[in-house]
N, C-alpha and C positions, 0 to 999 in steps of 0.2 A: 363779364365776371371780373375782368382785371381790376376795376376800381375797388371791388370788394376785398380782393387780396391786398391791395395797397392799404386800405383802411385798417385791416387786421394786422398788417405788418408794422404800422406806426408805433404801437406800444413796445414792440421788441427793439425797434431802432432807438426809441427814446431811452430804453433801459440801459443802452450802451453809452449814453451821453453822460458827461460829468454833471453832478448835482450842483445846484446853485448854492452859494454861501461858502464860508471858509471850512476847509477840512480840519478835523480835530487832531491835535497832538498834545500830549501832556507836557506842560511847561516845566522847565527846570526851576528848582527852588534855590534862590540865591543865598549865599553865605551859609549853606548847610555844613556843619562841622564834619571833619573827617574822622574824628575819634572822640572818646569820652574823657572828661576830667575825672579819673578814678584811680583806685589802687592798681598797680601793674599786675597784681595777682589774678585779676579777672581774666577768664578765658574767652577767646573770641568764638563767635558762632555765626552761622550764615543762614538766617531764617528766610523762608520764602512762603508766600501765601498759600501755595499749593501743598505744602508739607503739613502733616497732621499736627494739630495743636488743640483739638477740641476738648481734651480731658487733661488740661495742664495742671489741675489741682492734684492729680495723682502723684505728682512729683514729691508731695509732702508725705506720702505713705501713711495716711490716716484714714482708716476704713469708715469711721464715723463721718468725717468730712465728705468722703466719696458718696455716702448714702444721702447726706443732705443735698449735695449738688444734684444727684439724680432726681430727688423730689422737686427741687427748684426747676429743673429743665422740663419736668413732666407737668407740674401743677401751677407754676407761677402765672398769674393772670396777665402781667405785663408782657411776658414772653408770648403768650397766646395772642395778645393784641398785635404784637409785632409780626407774628406768623400770618395772621389774617391780612395785615396790610401788605405783606409780601405777596400773598395770593392775589390780592386786588391788583397790585402792580403788574404781576405776570399776566393776569387776565386782560388788563388794559393794554399791555404790550401786544398781546395776541390780537386784540380788537383793532389796533392801529395797523398791524401787519396784514390784516385782511384787505386793506385798501389796495394792495398790489394786485388783487384779483377782481374780476368783474362780479357784479351783483346780478344774479340770475333769478328771475321770478316766473313762476308758472301761473297763468291767469286763465280764467274761464268765465265767459258771459253767456247767458241764455235769456233772451227777452222776447216777449210777444207784445206787439204794439198795434194800435189802430190810428190811422191818420184821418183827420176831420175833412169831410167834403166841403166845409164852409171856410177852408183856409184861403188866403189870398191867391188869386189866379196867377199862374206863371205864363199862361197863353190864353188870351181872351177868346180865342176861337175854339178852345177846347175846355169844356167844363170840368171842374174837379169831381173826383169820386172818392168814396171812402175806401181805405185799404187796410186790410187786416193781415199781418204777416209775422213770421218768426225770424229771429236772428240768433244763430248759434256761432260763438266765436271763441274757441280755445286758442291760446297763443303763449309764446315764450318771449319774455323781454329781458334784455341785457343792458345794464348801465355800467359805464367804465370811464374813469378819469384818466386821460393820457398824461402820464408823468413826464412830460417833455423837458421840464426844468429840474426834476428831481425833488419837487416839493414833498411828494408822498414819501420818497425815500428818506429825506431829512426828518420828516415827522416820525417815521418808523425808527430811525436812528436815535432820535430823542427819547421815544417811548422805551426802547430797549435799554438805553443808558439809565433811564429812571427805574426800570425793573432791576437792573444790576445794582443801582443805588439802594433800592429797598432790600436786596439780598445782603448788601454790606451793612445796612442799618440793623437788620435782624441779627447778623453776627455780632454787631457791636452791643446790642441789647443783651444778647447771650453772654458776652464777655463781661459786661458791667455787672449783670446780676450774679454770675458765678463768682466774680471778684468780691461783691458785697457779701455773699454767703461765706466765703473763706475768711474775709476780714472779721465779720461778726463772730464766726466760730472761734477764731484764734483769740479774739478779745474776750469771749466767754471763758475759754480755757485759761487765759491769764487771770481772770477774776477767780476761777476755781483755785488756782495756785495761791493767790493772795489770801483768799478765804481760809485755805488750809494753814498758811503761815500765821494768820491772825488768830485762828482758833487754837492752834498749838501754843502760841504765845500767851493767849489768855489762860490756858491750862497751867502753864508754868508760873504766870503772874499770880494766879489764885493760890498756888502752892506756897509761893513766897509770902502772900498776904496771910495765909494761915500760920506760917512760921513766924511772921512778924507779930501776930496777935498773941501767940504763945510766949514769945520773948517779952511782949508788953506785960503779960500777966505775971511773968517771972521777974519783971523789973529790969530786964536787960535792954529794953527799947522804950522810947518815949511814945506817947500817943500820936505825935506828929508823924512818926514813921508809919504807923498804921494808916493814917489819913493819906500820906503820899502814895503808898502802895495801892490803897483802895481807889484813889483817883486814877492811877495808871490802868487798873483793871476796867474801870468804867469807860475811860477813853478808848481802850482797845475794843470794848464791846460796841461802842458807838461806831468805830471804824468798820467793824464786822457788819453792822446793820446797813451801813452805806454800801458796802461791797455787795451784800446780798441783793439789795435793791437794784444796783447797777447790773448785776448778773441777770436779774429778772427782766429788766428792760432789754438787754441784749438778746435774751432768749425769746422775747416777744418779737424782736426784729427778725430773728431767724424763722419764727413761725410764719410771719407775713411773707418773707422771701420764698419759703417753700410751699406757700399756698394753703396753710393750715391756720384756723382761728387760734389766736394766742391762748385762749382759755383751754384749748384741747392739746396744747403742745408742751412737752416736757422733755428735757435733755439731761441725762444723768451727768454727774460730775466726772471729770477726767483731767489728766495732765496735758500740758503742751508736749508736742513731739520733742525728741532729744535735740535735734538741730535742724535749722531750715536747709533746704536743698541748695547745692552749689549751682548757680545759674550762669551759664556762659552768655555773654552779651554780644549782640550784633552791632555792626557799625551804624551810625546815625542814618545814613542814606538808605540802609536796608529796612528801616522802619516803614518806608513807603510800600514795601512788599508784604508787610505783616499786619499793619494796623487796619482794622475794619472801618474805623471812623475816617481815616485818610482815604481809604478806597471809596467810601461813600461821598466824601467831598469831591474826589476826582471824577466820579461818575456824574455827579450833579453838574460839574463843569462841562463834561461831554454833552449832556442833555441840553444845557443852555447854549452851547456852541451850535448844536444842530438847529435850535429854534431860530437862530439868526437866518439860516437858509430858508426856513419856512416863511419867515416874515418878508424876506426879500423877494420871494416868489410872487407875492401879491402885487408887485409892480408890473408883472407880465401877464399876458392873456392866459386864461384857463381854457384848456381844450378838453372836451368831453365827447365821447361817442354818444350821439343821441340814441334814445332807446332802440336798440336793435330788436326788431320785432319779427317773429316768424310764427306762422300758425295757419289756421283755416277759418273760413267764414262762409256760412251757408244758411239759407232759410229752411232747409230740411235736413233732418238728421241722417237720412238715407244716403245723401251724397256729400256729407260733411268732410269725410276723409277721402279726398279725391284731388287730382291734379288741378282741375278748374277752380276748386275752393281754396287753393294755396295762396296766402298773402305774405308779404314781407316788406321791410323797409330798413334802411341803414343810412347814417349820416354823421357828420362831425359838426359840433357846435363850438364856437369860440366866443369868449366874452372878455372884454377889457374895460376896466374902470377908467373913465375919462376924468372925473373929478370926485375927490373924496374928502376935501377939506383938510388934507394932511394926515389922514388916518393911517395910510400905509407907512408914511415916514415915521410917524409916532410908534407904529408897531415895530419897525426895525430898531429904532432907538431904545425901545423898551427891552427888546431881545438882547441888544448889545450891552445895555446896563446890567441885565441879568447875568450875562457871562462875566462881566467885570466883577460883580459881587461874588459869583461862584469861585472865580480865580482867587480873590482876596480871602475867602473862607477856606479854600484849599491850603493856601500858604499859612494861614493862621493855624489850621489843624496840624500841619507839619511842625510848626514852631512849638505848639503845645505838647505834641508828642515827644519832641526832643527834650523839652523842659521836664516833663513827667519822668522820663527815663533817667535823665541826669539827676533829678532830685532823689529818686529812689536809690540810685547807685551811691550818691553821696551819703544819704541817710544810713544805708546798710554799712558802708565803710565806717562811718562814725559810731554806729551801734556796736560793731565788732570790737572796736577799740574800747568803748565804754564798758562792754561786758567783761573784758579781761580785767579792767580796773575794779569793776564792781564785784567780781568773783573774789578778788584779793581782799576787798573791803569786807565782804561777808565772812570770809575765813577769819579775818582779824577780829570782827565783832563777836563771832561765836567764841573765839578764844578769850576775848575780853569778858564776856558774860560768865564763862566758866570760872575764870579767876576771881571776878568780883563777887560771884555767889559764894565761892569758897571763903573769901575774906569776910563777907557779911556774916556767914555762919560762925566764923571765928571771932566776930566782933571787931574786926579791923576796919570795916567800911560801914557807913550808915545806910539807911533805907533810901535816902535821896540819891546817893551815888548808884546804888543797885537799880533803882527805877530808871535813872537816866540811861544806864547801860542797856537795860531791857528795851527801852523805847528806841534807842539807836540800833539795836540788833533787829528789831521788827522793821524799822524803816529801811535798813539795808537789805533785808530779805525781800520786802515789797518792791524796792527799786530794782533788785536783781530780776524779779519776775516781770516787772514792767518793761525792762530792757529786752528780755527774751520774747515777750509778747510783741513788742514793737518790731523785733527782727522778723518775726513771721508775717506781721501785717505789712511791713515794708517789702518783704519778698513777694507778697501778693501784689503790691503796687507795682513792683518791677516787672513781674510777669504780665500784668495787665498793660503796662506801658509798652512792653515788647509785642503786644498784640495777642497774648495768650500762650506764650511758651517759646520754645526754641527747638532746633534740630541740629545736632552736632554732626558734621560731615567732614570729609577730607578736603573739599573744595567748595567755593561759593556756588550756590544754586541760582539759576536764572530762569 
């Protein structure tokens, strides 16, 4: 019995051996900046991937946006596809993991056969005779690959990394979709504000147009004044139609993102929130702990690294326990389950490729090239993440300064309109001057709304660039 124990002990001895191929470690990203180029007023934050960030949009404090995000996460088809792919990757990982265990099969054969008496003679002195007999053979078979080089373990390592990559990909799809919903929502609210400004302006312009017509009838104004003011009203109405059309297109985008047919979706008008949230910003290196796209690229690199070991194992012999068979065999059911009917066998089989025309070498080169590509993609993902965060920071800084200047411009334009209208009523200014001031006032109001909308959209971009939020703590999280 000692050989049997030795055979069964081989897998456990092999499990303690080092696996073939390079062990994985995440490479450092060269030239990663230590800080951002931004206004010193930004507060530092220390994000970590384990900290909660799934509902980052709630930082804006808009219940309508919260509701749209909930519908997106529940009904968006792209997200459902991503979840299904994650389920596939997890199932595939479990399938690869099963290779660590033997395959056990329960078999049963029952035959009744007749041997021909006219078959070739085995002994010429003894004639053949016909034989009719039964053969009952229930048995248990076991197949197992001895992982003496760690090929199976490397394959499982690769499959698990791929499953983790699918998890990160799913998180990234979730982040991208929720960011698209938030950006479209704030774009729509910006259009709502602009539509309100243009509509109010049209109302004022039409009042001035009526006043101008009265003055024309009284001989206090020329026909050209009426034409100038009427042209301004028509121009403003054209702007209104364009804005309404843009709003409708944005509304249709929100419908698709939330999984609703565009024809069945309608969002009532509303204002932009008062101010975008104050966003503390992490250090560039900490994006590696936060961004799901970087996590996906890093896991792809780990999977590719493990495949190098799988490819290198092909150079060495494969060891398999030949079907370990145990069971019974008898020609009668009455004595089938008995000691004399017991049968078993066990053995080890080794196979080594002697010549393959360079196939194994090509397999290793393919795996190594795959790792090189995954490494380059990882570094590119990090660079893009830093760029996106830096761009969003710079844009927000510039928009904050522009908003202050535009607020002052709107105040001055409103004051200019009031004064010019008063002078026009007194006959001190002509219609052309008033129309110019009205147009400048409307342009200033729309620019103010566009800057506010851009602030919210850029805040969404920054939150997305940071991986979906932040967590303020007293010390860095690791």
